C-alpha positions as CSV (number, residue, x, y, z in Angstrom):
1,M,0.3,0.1,-0.3
2,A,1.3,3.3,-0.9
3,E,2.1,5.7,1.7
4,P,-0.7,8.8,2.0
5,G,0.5,11.7,-0.7
6,A,2.9,9.2,-2.7
7,P,2.0,9.1,-6.2
8,A,0.4,6.1,-8.1
9,A,2.5,3.4,-9.3
10,N,1.4,3.1,-12.8
11,S,1.1,6.9,-12.7
12,L,4.2,9.1,-14.4
13,A,4.7,10.4,-11.2
14,G,5.1,6.9,-10.3
15,R,7.4,5.6,-12.9
16,L,9.3,8.5,-12.1
17,A,9.6,8.0,-8.8
18,R,11.1,4.9,-9.8
19,L,13.9,5.8,-11.0
20,G,14.1,8.6,-8.5
21,L,13.0,11.6,-10.3
22,K,11.9,14.3,-8.5
23,T,13.1,17.3,-8.4
24,D,15.3,19.6,-11.3
25,A,18.2,18.5,-10.2
26,D,17.2,14.7,-11.1
27,F,16.5,14.7,-14.0
28,V,19.7,16.9,-15.1
29,L,22.0,13.9,-13.4
30,H,19.9,11.4,-14.9
31,L,22.3,10.7,-17.9
32,P,22.5,8.9,-20.8
33,L,23.4,5.2,-21.1
34,R,24.4,5.4,-24.4
35,Y,24.0,7.4,-27.7
36,E,22.1,6.3,-31.1
37,D,22.6,7.6,-34.7
38,E,19.6,9.2,-35.9
39,T,20.7,11.8,-37.8
40,R,20.8,9.5,-41.0
41,I,17.8,7.5,-42.8
42,T,19.2,3.8,-43.9
43,A,17.3,1.5,-46.5
44,L,15.9,-1.6,-45.0
45,A,18.0,-3.3,-48.0
46,D,21.4,-2.1,-46.9
47,A,20.6,-2.7,-43.2
48,R,24.0,-5.1,-42.1
49,P,22.6,-7.7,-40.0
50,G,23.5,-7.4,-36.1
51,I,23.6,-3.3,-36.4
52,A,21.6,-1.0,-35.5
53,A,20.4,1.5,-37.7
54,Q,17.4,4.0,-38.6
55,F,14.7,3.1,-41.3
56,E,11.7,5.3,-42.7
57,V,8.8,2.9,-43.4
58,E,5.4,2.1,-44.0
59,V,2.9,0.2,-42.2
60,V,1.7,-2.2,-44.4
61,D,-0.8,-4.1,-41.6
62,S,-0.5,-5.5,-38.2
63,E,-1.8,-7.8,-36.0
64,I,-2.0,-9.6,-32.8
65,A,-0.6,-12.9,-32.9
66,Y,-1.3,-16.1,-30.4
67,R,1.8,-18.8,-31.2
68,P,3.8,-19.3,-29.6
69,R,2.7,-16.2,-27.8
70,R,0.5,-13.4,-27.3
71,Q,2.6,-10.7,-29.8
72,L,2.2,-7.3,-31.9
73,I,3.5,-7.7,-35.0
74,A,3.9,-5.0,-38.3
75,R,4.8,-5.8,-41.2
76,V,6.7,-2.8,-42.6
77,R,8.4,-1.8,-45.9
78,D,10.3,1.1,-47.8
79,A,11.6,1.7,-51.7
80,S,14.0,-1.2,-51.2
81,G,12.4,-4.0,-49.1
82,A,10.2,-5.1,-46.2
83,V,10.2,-6.1,-42.7
84,A,8.8,-7.4,-39.8
85,L,8.6,-5.5,-36.2
86,R,7.5,-7.8,-33.6
87,F,6.8,-6.8,-30.2
88,L,6.4,-9.2,-27.2
89,N,5.2,-6.8,-24.8
90,F,3.4,-3.9,-25.9
91,Y,0.8,-1.1,-25.1
92,P,-2.6,-0.4,-26.9
93,S,-1.3,3.1,-27.5
94,Q,1.8,1.2,-29.8
95,Q,-1.0,-0.7,-31.7
96,K,-2.9,2.5,-32.5
97,V,-0.2,4.0,-34.0
98,L,0.9,0.9,-36.0
99,Q,-1.8,1.3,-38.6
100,A,-2.1,0.8,-41.9
101,G,-0.9,3.6,-44.2
102,A,1.1,4.8,-40.9
103,R,4.9,6.3,-42.0
104,L,7.3,5.6,-39.3
105,R,10.7,5.9,-38.3
106,V,12.0,3.0,-36.8
107,F,15.0,2.0,-34.9
108,G,16.6,-1.2,-34.1
109,E,18.2,-4.2,-35.4
110,I,17.4,-6.4,-38.1
111,N,17.9,-9.9,-37.7
112,H,16.5,-13.0,-39.1
113,G,13.9,-15.0,-37.2
114,F,10.8,-17.0,-37.4
115,L,9.1,-14.2,-39.6
116,G,12.1,-13.7,-42.0
117,P,14.0,-10.5,-41.6
118,E,12.8,-8.9,-38.6
119,I,13.4,-6.2,-36.0
120,I,12.4,-7.5,-32.2
121,H,11.1,-4.2,-30.0
122,P,12.1,-1.8,-32.0
123,R,11.5,2.2,-30.7
124,F,9.8,4.1,-33.3
125,H,7.5,7.0,-33.9
126,P,5.7,8.7,-36.3
127,V,6.8,10.7,-39.1
128,A,5.0,13.8,-41.2
129,A,6.4,13.9,-44.3
130,G,9.5,15.9,-45.3
131,E,10.3,16.0,-41.3
132,G,13.8,17.2,-41.0
133,L,16.9,14.4,-39.5
134,P,18.4,15.9,-35.5
135,E,21.7,17.2,-36.1
136,G,23.3,15.0,-33.6
137,L,23.2,11.9,-31.6
138,T,20.4,10.7,-30.0
139,P,21.0,10.0,-26.0
140,V,19.0,6.9,-24.5
141,Y,17.9,6.8,-20.8
142,P,18.1,4.6,-18.3
143,T,14.3,3.8,-18.0
144,T,11.4,1.7,-16.6
145,A,8.2,0.0,-18.0
146,G,5.6,2.6,-19.3
147,L,8.0,5.4,-19.5
148,G,9.5,6.3,-23.3
149,Q,12.4,8.0,-24.4
150,A,10.8,10.7,-26.1
151,T,8.9,11.6,-22.5
152,L,11.8,11.6,-20.5
153,R,13.5,13.5,-22.9
154,R,11.4,16.2,-23.1
155,L,11.1,16.1,-19.1
156,I,14.9,16.3,-18.9
157,D,14.9,19.2,-21.6
158,K,12.2,20.9,-18.9
159,A,14.4,20.7,-16.4
160,L,17.7,21.8,-18.2
161,A,15.9,25.3,-19.2
162,R,15.0,25.5,-15.8
163,Y,18.0,24.2,-13.5
164,E,20.7,27.1,-12.0
165,F,23.6,25.7,-13.1
166,S,26.1,27.5,-11.0
167,D,29.3,25.3,-10.2
168,T,30.2,24.0,-6.9
169,L,33.7,23.2,-7.5
170,P,35.9,26.5,-7.8
171,A,37.7,27.5,-11.2
172,E,41.5,27.4,-9.9
173,L,40.3,23.5,-8.9
174,L,38.9,22.4,-11.9
175,Q,41.8,23.8,-14.1
176,R,44.1,22.0,-11.8
177,L,42.4,19.0,-12.5
178,D,41.5,19.4,-16.2
179,L,37.8,18.9,-15.3
180,P,34.8,21.5,-17.7
181,E,32.5,23.7,-16.3
182,F,29.6,21.6,-14.5
183,G,26.4,23.1,-16.8
184,A,28.8,23.2,-20.0
185,A,29.6,19.1,-19.0
186,L,25.8,18.6,-18.1
187,R,24.8,20.0,-21.6
188,F,27.5,18.3,-23.8
189,L,26.1,15.1,-22.0
190,H,22.8,15.4,-22.8
191,A,22.6,17.4,-26.3
192,P,26.2,16.6,-27.7
193,P,26.8,18.6,-31.0
194,P,27.0,16.9,-34.2
195,E,30.6,17.1,-34.3
196,I,31.3,14.5,-31.6
197,S,31.8,10.8,-32.9
198,Q,29.5,8.0,-31.0
199,A,32.4,6.5,-30.2
200,A,34.2,9.4,-28.1
201,L,30.8,10.6,-25.9
202,E,30.3,6.5,-25.1
203,S,34.0,6.6,-23.5
204,R,34.0,7.2,-19.9
205,D,37.6,8.9,-19.9
206,F,35.9,11.7,-21.9
207,P,36.3,15.1,-20.3
208,A,32.5,15.5,-19.5
209,W,31.8,12.3,-18.2
210,R,35.1,12.7,-16.2
211,R,33.2,15.3,-14.4
212,M,30.1,13.7,-13.6
213,Q,32.5,10.8,-11.8
214,F,34.7,13.2,-9.6
215,D,31.4,15.1,-8.8
216,E,29.5,11.9,-7.9
217,L,33.1,10.6,-5.8
218,L,33.5,14.2,-4.4
219,A,29.6,14.1,-2.8
220,Q,30.0,10.3,-1.8
221,Q,33.2,11.3,0.0
222,L,31.9,14.4,1.2
223,S,29.2,12.3,2.6
224,L,31.3,9.8,4.3
225,R,33.6,12.0,5.9
226,R,31.2,14.1,7.4
227,A,29.5,11.8,9.0
228,Y,33.1,10.6,10.4
229,L,33.6,13.8,11.8
230,A,30.3,14.1,13.4
231,R,30.9,10.4,15.4
232,R,34.5,12.1,16.7
233,A,32.6,15.1,17.8
234,R,30.3,12.9,19.6
235,G,31.6,11.9,23.0
236,A,31.7,8.0,24.4
237,P,32.9,6.1,27.6
238,P,36.8,5.6,26.9
239,L,36.6,1.7,27.7
240,K,40.5,1.9,30.1
241,A,40.7,-2.1,30.1
242,T,42.8,-4.0,32.9
243,A,43.9,-6.7,31.0
244,R,42.7,-9.2,33.2
245,L,40.5,-10.9,31.1
246,T,41.8,-10.6,28.0
247,D,45.3,-12.0,29.2
248,A,43.8,-15.0,31.1
249,L,41.5,-15.6,27.9
250,L,44.8,-15.5,25.5
251,K,46.4,-18.0,28.3
252,S,44.0,-20.5,28.0
253,L,43.4,-21.0,24.3
254,P,44.9,-23.8,23.0
255,F,46.0,-21.8,19.9
256,R,48.1,-18.9,19.3
257,L,46.9,-15.9,17.3
258,T,48.4,-14.9,13.9
259,G,50.2,-11.3,13.5
260,A,47.0,-10.2,11.5
261,Q,44.7,-11.1,15.0
262,H,47.1,-9.3,17.2
263,R,47.4,-6.1,14.9
264,A,43.5,-5.7,14.4
265,W,43.3,-6.8,18.4
266,R,45.5,-3.9,19.4
267,E,43.2,-1.6,16.9
268,I,40.6,-2.3,17.9
269,A,41.5,-1.6,21.9
270,A,43.7,1.5,21.1
271,D,39.7,3.1,19.7
272,L,37.9,1.8,22.5
273,A,39.7,3.5,24.9
274,Q,38.9,6.9,22.7
275,P,36.5,9.3,24.7
276,H,34.6,9.4,21.0
277,P,32.7,6.1,19.3
278,M,34.5,3.5,17.5
279,Q,33.2,2.7,14.4
280,R,35.4,-0.2,12.6
281,L,35.0,-2.9,10.6
282,L,36.9,-5.8,11.1
283,Q,37.5,-7.5,7.7
284,G,38.9,-11.4,6.9
285,D,38.5,-14.6,4.6
286,V,36.5,-17.4,5.7
287,G,38.4,-19.2,8.6
288,S,40.7,-16.3,9.5
289,G,39.4,-15.8,13.2
290,K,37.5,-12.8,13.8
291,T,35.6,-14.1,16.9
292,I,38.1,-14.7,19.0
293,V,39.2,-10.8,18.0
294,A,35.3,-9.9,18.7
295,A,36.0,-12.2,22.4
296,L,39.0,-9.4,23.3
297,A,36.9,-6.6,22.7
298,M,34.0,-7.8,24.7
299,L,36.0,-8.8,27.4
300,H,37.9,-5.2,27.5
301,A,34.4,-3.5,27.8
302,V,33.4,-5.7,30.4
303,E,36.9,-5.1,32.2
304,A,36.1,-1.6,31.9
305,G,32.7,-1.9,33.4
306,H,30.8,-2.5,30.8
307,Q,28.6,-4.7,28.6
308,A,29.1,-6.0,25.4
309,A,26.6,-7.2,22.6
310,L,27.0,-9.4,19.3
311,M,24.2,-9.5,17.0
312,A,24.4,-12.3,14.2
313,P,21.7,-12.3,11.4
314,T,21.1,-15.9,11.5
315,E,20.3,-18.2,14.4
316,I,22.8,-20.6,13.2
317,L,25.7,-18.4,13.4
318,A,24.1,-16.8,16.6
319,E,24.6,-20.2,18.1
320,Q,27.7,-20.8,16.9
321,H,29.0,-17.6,18.3
322,Y,27.1,-17.9,22.1
323,R,28.4,-22.0,22.1
324,K,32.0,-20.9,21.0
325,L,32.2,-17.9,23.5
326,A,30.4,-19.3,26.6
327,A,33.3,-22.0,26.4
328,W,35.5,-19.6,26.4
329,L,34.4,-17.1,28.5
330,A,32.7,-19.3,31.0
331,P,35.9,-20.3,32.7
332,L,36.5,-16.5,33.4
333,G,33.4,-16.3,35.5
334,V,32.1,-13.9,32.6
335,E,28.1,-15.3,32.0
336,V,27.0,-14.8,28.1
337,A,23.6,-14.4,27.5
338,W,21.6,-15.9,24.6
339,L,19.0,-14.0,23.4
340,S,16.5,-15.6,19.9
341,G,13.0,-15.1,18.6
342,S,13.0,-18.8,19.3
343,L,13.6,-19.0,22.9
344,K,10.8,-19.6,24.9
345,K,9.4,-16.6,26.8
346,K,10.0,-17.8,30.2
347,D,13.7,-18.1,29.5
348,K,13.9,-15.0,27.1
349,D,12.4,-13.0,30.0
350,A,14.5,-13.8,32.6
351,A,17.8,-13.5,30.1
352,I,16.5,-9.7,29.3
353,A,15.8,-8.9,33.0
354,K,19.6,-10.3,33.9
355,V,20.8,-7.9,31.3
356,G,18.6,-4.8,31.8
357,A,19.9,-5.2,35.5
358,G,23.8,-5.2,34.7
359,E,24.1,-9.2,35.9
360,T,25.0,-10.4,32.7
361,P,28.0,-8.2,30.6
362,I,27.4,-10.4,27.5
363,A,24.7,-11.1,25.1
364,I,24.9,-12.8,21.9
365,G,21.4,-13.2,19.7
366,T,19.4,-12.4,16.5
367,H,17.8,-9.3,15.6
368,A,15.7,-10.2,19.2
369,L,18.7,-8.1,20.5
370,I,17.3,-4.8,19.2
371,E,13.4,-5.5,20.1
372,D,11.9,-2.5,22.5
373,K,11.8,-4.7,25.8
374,V,15.8,-5.8,25.8
375,E,17.4,-3.0,28.0
376,F,21.4,-2.6,28.6
377,A,22.5,-0.9,32.3
378,R,25.2,0.0,30.3
379,L,26.2,-0.8,27.1
380,G,29.3,-0.1,25.9
381,L,30.3,-2.2,22.9
382,A,27.7,-3.2,20.4
383,I,28.9,-5.6,17.6
384,V,27.3,-6.6,14.3
385,D,28.5,-9.8,12.6
386,E,28.0,-10.0,8.4
387,Q,26.6,-6.5,8.8
388,H,25.8,-6.1,4.8
389,R,23.1,-8.9,6.1
390,F,21.3,-6.0,8.5
391,G,19.2,-3.1,7.0
392,V,20.7,0.4,8.5
393,R,18.0,0.9,11.0
394,Q,18.8,-2.4,12.8
395,R,22.4,-1.4,12.9
396,L,21.4,1.6,14.5
397,A,19.1,0.0,16.6
398,L,21.1,-2.2,18.5
399,K,24.1,0.7,18.6
400,D,21.7,3.0,20.5
401,K,20.8,0.6,23.1
402,G,23.7,2.2,24.9
403,Q,24.6,6.3,25.4
404,F,26.8,6.4,22.2
405,A,28.4,2.8,22.4
406,H,31.4,2.0,20.8
407,Q,30.7,-0.2,17.3
408,L,32.3,-2.9,15.5
409,A,30.9,-4.5,12.3
410,M,32.5,-7.8,10.8
411,S,32.1,-9.0,7.5
412,A,34.0,-12.5,6.2
413,T,33.3,-11.0,2.4
414,P,36.7,-9.1,1.8
415,I,36.4,-5.7,0.6
416,P,38.6,-4.7,-2.2
417,R,40.8,-1.1,-1.5
418,T,39.0,0.9,-3.7
419,L,35.7,-0.1,-2.4
420,A,36.6,0.4,1.0
421,M,38.2,3.6,-0.2
422,S,35.1,4.4,-1.6
423,Y,31.9,3.3,0.7
424,Y,33.6,2.8,3.8
425,A,35.4,6.2,4.0
426,D,33.7,6.8,7.3
427,L,34.7,3.7,8.9
428,D,38.4,2.7,10.2
429,V,38.9,-1.0,8.7
430,S,41.1,-3.6,10.4
431,V,41.9,-6.3,7.7
432,L,42.4,-10.1,8.9
433,D,45.0,-11.0,6.1
434,E,46.1,-14.2,7.1
435,L,44.8,-17.9,8.1
436,P,45.4,-19.2,11.4
437,P,47.9,-22.2,11.4
438,G,46.1,-26.2,10.8
439,R,44.1,-25.1,8.2
440,S,44.3,-27.3,5.1
441,P,44.0,-26.0,1.8
442,V,40.7,-27.1,0.0
443,T,40.4,-28.9,-3.5
444,T,38.0,-27.3,-5.9
445,K,36.2,-29.6,-8.5
446,L,34.3,-28.7,-10.9
447,V,31.5,-31.9,-12.3
448,A,28.9,-31.5,-15.0
449,E,25.7,-33.0,-14.1
450,G,25.7,-35.4,-15.8
451,R,28.5,-37.2,-13.7
452,R,26.4,-37.5,-10.5
453,D,26.6,-41.1,-9.7
454,E,30.8,-40.2,-9.2
455,V,30.3,-37.5,-6.8
456,L,27.7,-40.1,-4.9
457,K,30.8,-42.5,-4.9
458,R,32.9,-39.6,-3.7
459,V,30.6,-38.4,-0.2
460,Y,30.3,-42.5,0.1
461,D,34.0,-43.0,0.8
462,A,34.3,-40.0,2.9
463,C,31.9,-41.1,4.9
464,R,33.2,-44.1,5.1
465,A,36.3,-43.5,5.9
466,G,35.2,-41.3,8.8
467,R,34.6,-38.1,7.3
468,Q,31.9,-36.0,7.3
469,A,29.8,-34.3,3.9
470,Y,27.8,-31.2,3.5
471,W,25.3,-31.1,-0.1
472,V,24.0,-28.1,-0.7
473,C,20.7,-27.3,-2.4
474,P,20.6,-25.3,-5.3
475,L,19.2,-21.4,-5.3
476,I,15.8,-21.3,-6.3
477,D,15.2,-17.4,-6.1
478,E,11.6,-17.6,-7.6
479,S,10.0,-19.3,-4.3
480,E,11.1,-20.0,-0.9
481,S,8.7,-23.2,-1.0
482,L,10.0,-23.9,-3.9
483,Q,13.4,-24.0,-2.3
484,L,12.0,-26.2,0.3
485,K,10.3,-28.8,-1.5
486,T,13.9,-29.4,-3.4
487,A,15.8,-29.4,-0.2
488,E,13.5,-32.1,1.1
489,E,13.4,-34.0,-2.5
490,T,17.6,-33.9,-2.1
491,F,17.2,-35.4,1.0
492,A,14.6,-38.1,0.3
493,R,16.7,-38.8,-2.9
494,L,20.4,-39.1,-0.7
495,A,18.9,-41.4,2.0
496,A,17.7,-43.6,-0.8
497,D,21.0,-43.1,-2.9
498,L,23.5,-43.8,0.8
499,P,21.3,-46.3,2.7
500,D,24.6,-47.1,4.9
501,L,25.1,-43.3,5.9
502,K,22.6,-41.4,8.3
503,V,21.3,-38.4,6.2
504,G,20.1,-35.0,8.2
505,L,18.5,-32.1,6.8
506,V,18.6,-28.4,7.6
507,H,16.3,-25.6,6.2
508,G,15.3,-21.8,6.7
509,R,11.9,-23.2,7.8
510,L,13.0,-25.6,10.4
511,K,11.4,-24.3,13.8
512,A,14.6,-23.4,15.8
513,A,14.9,-25.9,17.8
514,E,14.6,-28.5,15.1
515,K,17.3,-26.9,13.7
516,A,19.6,-26.8,16.9
517,A,19.0,-30.6,17.4
518,V,20.1,-31.5,13.3
519,M,23.5,-29.5,13.7
520,A,23.7,-30.9,17.3
521,A,23.4,-34.6,15.7
522,F,25.9,-33.3,12.7
523,V,28.6,-31.5,14.9
524,A,28.5,-35.4,17.5
525,S,29.0,-37.3,14.3
526,E,25.9,-38.7,14.3
527,I,24.3,-37.4,11.0
528,Q,27.1,-38.4,8.5
529,V,25.5,-36.4,5.5
530,L,23.8,-32.9,6.2
531,V,21.4,-31.6,3.1
532,A,21.4,-28.3,3.3
533,T,20.0,-25.0,1.7
534,T,22.4,-22.0,2.3
535,V,21.0,-21.2,5.7
536,I,25.1,-22.9,6.4
537,E,26.5,-20.4,4.5
538,V,28.3,-18.4,7.6
539,G,28.8,-19.8,10.7
540,V,28.9,-23.5,10.9
541,D,31.8,-24.8,12.2
542,V,32.6,-28.6,11.7
543,P,36.2,-29.6,11.5
544,N,35.4,-33.4,11.0
545,A,33.4,-32.2,7.8
546,S,36.2,-32.0,4.5
547,L,33.6,-32.6,2.1
548,M,30.9,-30.0,0.7
549,V,28.9,-30.1,-2.5
550,I,27.0,-27.8,-4.0
551,E,24.3,-29.1,-6.6
552,H,23.4,-26.2,-9.6
553,A,26.6,-23.8,-8.5
554,E,26.0,-21.8,-11.7
555,R,22.9,-20.3,-9.4
556,F,24.8,-19.2,-7.1
557,G,27.0,-15.9,-6.5
558,L,30.7,-16.1,-6.2
559,A,30.4,-14.7,-2.7
560,Q,28.2,-17.4,-1.4
561,L,30.1,-20.1,-3.2
562,H,33.7,-18.9,-1.4
563,Q,31.9,-18.9,2.1
564,L,29.9,-22.2,1.3
565,R,33.5,-23.6,0.8
566,G,34.6,-21.9,3.7
567,R,32.7,-24.8,5.8
568,V,35.3,-27.2,4.8
569,G,38.9,-27.4,5.3
570,R,38.7,-26.5,9.0
571,G,40.4,-29.9,10.2
572,A,44.0,-31.5,9.2
573,A,42.0,-33.8,6.7
574,Q,42.1,-32.8,3.1
575,S,39.1,-31.4,2.3
576,A,37.2,-30.7,-1.3
577,C,34.8,-28.9,-2.5
578,I,32.5,-29.9,-5.8
579,L,30.2,-27.5,-7.5
580,I,27.7,-29.5,-9.5
581,Y,26.5,-27.2,-12.2
582,A,24.1,-27.9,-15.5
583,R,24.9,-27.1,-18.7
584,P,24.4,-24.9,-20.8
585,L,26.4,-22.3,-19.0
586,G,25.5,-18.2,-19.3
587,E,28.7,-16.0,-20.0
588,T,28.6,-14.6,-16.3
589,A,27.8,-17.8,-14.8
590,R,30.7,-19.3,-16.7
591,A,33.2,-16.4,-15.2
592,R,32.0,-17.1,-11.8
593,L,32.7,-20.6,-11.2
594,K,36.3,-19.9,-13.6
595,V,36.8,-17.8,-10.9
596,I,36.1,-19.9,-7.7
597,Y,38.0,-22.6,-9.6
598,E,40.8,-21.0,-9.9
599,T,41.4,-19.1,-7.1
600,A,40.6,-19.2,-2.9
601,D,42.0,-16.1,-2.1
602,G,39.3,-14.0,-0.8
603,F,40.2,-10.8,-1.9
604,A,40.9,-11.7,-5.6
605,I,37.5,-13.6,-5.3
606,A,36.2,-10.4,-4.4
607,R,37.5,-7.9,-6.8
608,E,36.1,-10.8,-9.5
609,D,32.7,-10.5,-7.7
610,L,32.7,-6.6,-8.0
611,R,33.3,-6.5,-11.5
612,L,30.6,-9.2,-11.9
613,R,28.1,-7.5,-9.8
614,G,29.4,-3.5,-9.4
615,P,29.4,-1.8,-5.9
616,G,26.1,-1.1,-4.9
617,E,25.0,-5.0,-5.3
618,F,28.5,-6.3,-3.4
619,I,28.0,-4.4,-0.6
620,G,24.3,-4.6,-0.2
621,A,24.4,-0.7,-0.8
622,R,21.0,-0.9,-1.5
623,Q,19.7,-1.5,2.0
624,S,22.5,0.1,3.7
625,G,22.1,3.6,3.3
626,M,25.3,4.0,0.9
627,P,24.7,6.2,-2.1
628,L,25.3,4.3,-5.2
629,L,27.7,5.2,-7.4
630,R,26.3,5.5,-11.2
631,Y,28.7,7.6,-12.9
632,A,32.3,6.6,-11.2
633,D,34.3,3.7,-11.7
634,L,35.6,2.3,-8.6
635,E,38.7,0.7,-10.1
636,D,39.6,4.8,-10.9
637,T,42.1,4.9,-8.0
638,V,43.5,8.4,-9.0
639,L,40.0,9.8,-9.1
640,V,38.8,7.9,-6.0
641,D,42.3,9.0,-4.0
642,Q,41.5,12.8,-5.9
643,A,38.2,13.2,-4.4
644,R,39.1,12.1,-0.9
645,A,41.7,14.5,-0.6
646,I,39.2,17.4,-1.8
647,A,36.7,16.3,0.3
648,E,38.8,16.4,3.6
649,D,39.8,20.1,2.6
650,M,36.4,21.8,1.4
651,L,34.8,20.5,4.5
652,L,37.5,22.5,6.2
653,S,37.9,25.4,4.8
654,D,34.2,26.1,2.6
655,P,31.8,24.1,3.9
656,D,29.2,26.3,2.4
657,R,30.1,25.1,-0.6
658,A,30.6,21.5,0.3
659,D,26.7,21.5,1.2
660,A,25.8,22.8,-2.1
661,H,27.7,19.9,-3.3
662,L,25.5,17.8,-1.2
663,K,22.7,18.8,-1.8
664,R,22.5,18.8,-5.5
665,W,23.9,14.9,-6.1
666,L,22.3,13.7,-2.7
667,G,19.8,15.8,-1.8
668,G,18.0,14.9,1.7
669,R,19.6,11.2,1.5
670,E,22.6,11.4,3.6
671,E,20.9,10.7,6.9
672,L,21.2,6.8,7.2
673,L,24.9,7.4,6.4
674,K,25.0,7.7,10.3
675,A,25.1,4.0,10.7
């Protein structure tokens, strides 16, 4: 249901709102995706297959056909030949224009199809006899269903005529960076002069595009830097630790910290001792040992007389943290509370009461930690694991349980340097870039689905040798119930194919107690093969499991494949990950599987994932409040560095100019950056 006063989704205003187009600034900054050459007419007989061109034609007839599916077909001709125009999705207004005798200008690619020569979904408009041709290239804008290019161009032209093109950057800076003036660059991109070639305009190194890229990066850096400075200006309780508990924990561990863990712990301890809130990201590859660093940070807070909380996105991950931390901390006399939605009301109320009274210094849980009734006596440190899986308001809700609590975010998705510089400029970042000793390398195998029997034998042999295996079911985006059905079918099939082995099933629809029972049985080696959905993607740590099978691996993203593979190789035994794929493979799926097969380096995988998916999807920016980059390239470290340096200087020396620049590029969308 739309909010009061919100435009109807199918109205013009609703369609524009889907593109984020409300103000004149929104329209003028809605830049073309590409350009098309409508400055000439090509005869149908001269068209080259696969190359878009413009034709001037007359409609012979049109009809709605129903085979093989409902579609609108118009037959058109010029003096040199004929072609069919085919529309699989169409509107009554299009059908009305495509009447016999109508004269059209049509833009598209001619290919040979079921009807002979045809153009699928061409752009077209009626044309009067003797109507002239445009002098320059025609911009093509990002759009949405029901919003045509002609309408967008008309609205953008009107906004350009009204918009105040004052420059937010000083002339000396533009000269130093060799960038054009803002208004000139924008007009150039929306209405390119005739002498500019299509290749030049579509190059992202073109000066007008460079100006847009720099402005966008500068707005992002200004907003993140301002959030960082505002946080540093706030007060927070400095957590002065005694090292009594942290030293005791380190002495009790059966392993030594890696150099990277020591470094990250020192950085976090130094931040916690400051009189302003820590906001740090602890990132490291699968199995790099983030949990022990988090444990040390929480003990630091407890030593200083405060409480600490750790929130994880799934019950399996949260419970794994709880069990591990309780085992480490109980011998030190530190009680750990467990809070989740599945707890019995009596147990949950008792845990909440002890946390509220300050009797329990550490709380671990899921979203249950941020329920209104959960209060902390003195929350000094809030930790969010797999932070990109939470919305901004959820992360803020945990931090706000304390008076300016320090915050540590953790992520097992390594962030490439350029992305960290750009999207995490308001965070301090600690990196765990080495794995603890004892982790065995995981061999990755690609297997076509026709060789499933070989995979079954591999699973059987591993389990008979005393090992355990995961069998991950395919992702089915369309329906959670379909995914559940697939998991249940896979479980039944494997139980029949491997009658000598004990097979278990875990998925997101199981009640928490059932899920916990299955996982406990797997940990205890009572279950040899665990059939699972991606609910096991993070947080499952079973050292005896040495084999991971992922069905329909081509449906998974790179980060998911890497996370799933990280569930094995946690013990001394040689481990393997078998990726079963179905043919034919699309280009992107082939690229993903090639990367995961060739490398185990989480940072290299993250770089490729960023390249394949784009930054917004990579870091979950669509739910995180981060301003997405539309035009800038994150691999352009020179431009990112320049924007970051100039943002710092502008905030200090010319805050009014910084405000004007932010208003132009981000409007009122800055608030959520404060998470």
